[in-house]
C-alpha positions as a Markdown table, in Angstrom:
| # | Residue | x | y | z |
|---|---|---|---|---|
| 1 | Unk | 18.4 | 14.2 | -11.8 |
| 2 | Unk | 21.9 | 14.5 | -9.7 |
| 3 | Unk | 25.0 | 12.6 | -11.7 |
| 4 | Unk | 25.2 | 10.2 | -8.8 |
| 5 | Unk | 21.4 | 9.6 | -9.5 |
| 6 | Unk | 21.8 | 8.8 | -13.3 |
| 7 | Unk | 25.2 | 6.9 | -12.8 |
| 8 | Unk | 22.8 | 4.6 | -9.9 |
| 9 | Unk | 20.2 | 4.3 | -12.5 |
| 10 | Unk | 22.5 | 3.1 | -15.3 |
| 11 | Unk | 23.9 | 0.5 | -12.7 |
| 12 | Unk | 20.4 | -0.8 | -11.6 |
| 13 | Unk | 19.2 | -0.9 | -15.4 |
| 14 | Unk | 22.1 | -2.9 | -16.5 |
| 15 | Unk | 22.4 | -5.3 | -13.5 |
| 16 | Unk | 18.6 | -6.1 | -13.5 |
| 17 | Unk | 18.5 | -6.3 | -17.2 |
| 18 | Unk | 15.6 | -3.8 | -17.4 |
| 19 | Unk | 14.9 | -0.5 | -19.5 |
| 20 | Unk | 16.5 | 2.7 | -17.5 |
| 21 | Unk | 12.9 | 4.3 | -18.2 |
| 22 | Unk | 11.8 | 2.0 | -15.5 |
| 23 | Unk | 14.4 | 2.6 | -13.0 |
| 24 | Unk | 12.6 | 5.7 | -11.4 |
| 25 | Unk | 13.0 | 7.0 | -8.1 |
| 26 | Unk | 9.9 | 5.3 | -6.7 |
| 27 | Unk | 10.8 | 1.8 | -8.3 |
| 28 | Unk | 10.3 | -0.7 | -5.1 |
| 29 | Unk | 13.4 | -3.0 | -6.4 |
| 30 | Unk | 11.6 | -6.5 | -5.8 |
| 31 | Unk | 8.0 | -5.3 | -6.7 |
| 32 | Unk | 8.7 | -3.2 | -9.7 |
| 33 | Unk | 12.4 | -3.9 | -10.8 |
| 34 | Unk | 12.1 | -7.9 | -10.1 |
| 35 | Unk | 15.4 | -8.2 | -8.3 |
| 36 | Unk | 16.0 | -11.3 | -6.4 |
| 37 | Unk | 18.2 | -11.6 | -3.4 |
| 38 | Unk | 21.2 | -12.4 | -4.7 |
| 39 | Unk | 21.1 | -9.6 | -6.9 |
| 40 | Unk | 21.1 | -7.1 | -4.0 |
| 41 | Unk | 24.8 | -8.2 | -3.1 |
| 42 | Unk | 25.4 | -8.0 | -6.6 |
| 43 | Unk | 24.2 | -4.7 | -6.6 |
| 44 | Unk | 25.9 | -3.3 | -3.7 |
| 45 | Unk | 29.4 | -4.9 | -5.2 |
| 46 | Unk | 28.2 | -3.1 | -8.5 |
| 47 | Unk | 27.5 | 0.5 | -6.9 |
| 48 | Unk | 30.8 | -0.2 | -4.6 |
| 49 | Unk | 33.0 | -0.5 | -7.7 |
| 50 | Unk | 31.1 | 2.2 | -9.8 |
| 51 | Unk | 31.7 | 5.0 | -7.1 |
| 52 | Unk | 34.5 | 3.6 | -5.3 |
| 53 | Unk | 32.7 | 3.3 | -1.9 |
| 54 | Unk | 31.9 | 0.8 | 0.8 |
| 55 | Unk | 28.2 | 0.6 | 1.4 |
| 56 | Unk | 27.0 | -1.7 | 4.8 |
| 57 | Unk | 25.5 | -4.1 | 3.5 |
| 58 | Unk | 22.8 | -5.0 | 6.7 |
| 59 | Unk | 21.8 | -0.8 | 6.3 |
| 60 | Unk | 21.6 | -1.4 | 2.3 |
| 61 | Unk | 19.0 | -4.0 | 3.0 |
| 62 | Unk | 16.4 | -1.5 | 4.4 |
| 63 | Unk | 16.8 | 0.4 | 0.4 |
| 64 | Unk | 14.0 | -0.9 | -1.2 |
| 65 | Unk | 13.4 | 1.5 | -3.6 |
| 66 | Unk | 16.0 | 3.4 | -5.9 |
| 67 | Unk | 14.8 | 7.0 | -4.3 |
| 68 | Unk | 16.4 | 5.4 | -0.6 |
| 69 | Unk | 19.7 | 3.4 | -2.6 |
| 70 | Unk | 20.4 | 7.1 | -4.4 |
| 71 | Unk | 20.5 | 8.7 | -1.2 |
| 72 | Unk | 22.5 | 6.0 | 0.7 |
| 73 | Unk | 25.4 | 6.3 | -2.1 |
| 74 | Unk | 25.0 | 10.0 | -1.9 |
| 75 | Unk | 25.9 | 10.4 | 1.5 |
| 76 | Unk | 28.6 | 7.9 | 1.0 |
| 77 | Unk | 29.9 | 9.8 | -1.7 |
| 78 | Unk | 29.6 | 12.9 | 0.0 |
| 79 | Unk | 31.7 | 11.4 | 3.2 |
């Protein structure tokens, strides 16, 4: 697992108050991790702060799994 993926996993686990072990690449934010709609905005803000990036909210809404969110963050970090 990349450093970016591990940091994303930690942010997600802390925000959603779930064990880090539940935050797998295949995990669906709503179905598997219990994310509510307001938390999606909080997650975007937390990831932006963690990585000093700007995430397009409309594009981020399509990221329904941890793997897709990590891929988006990695794309933005690499610039």
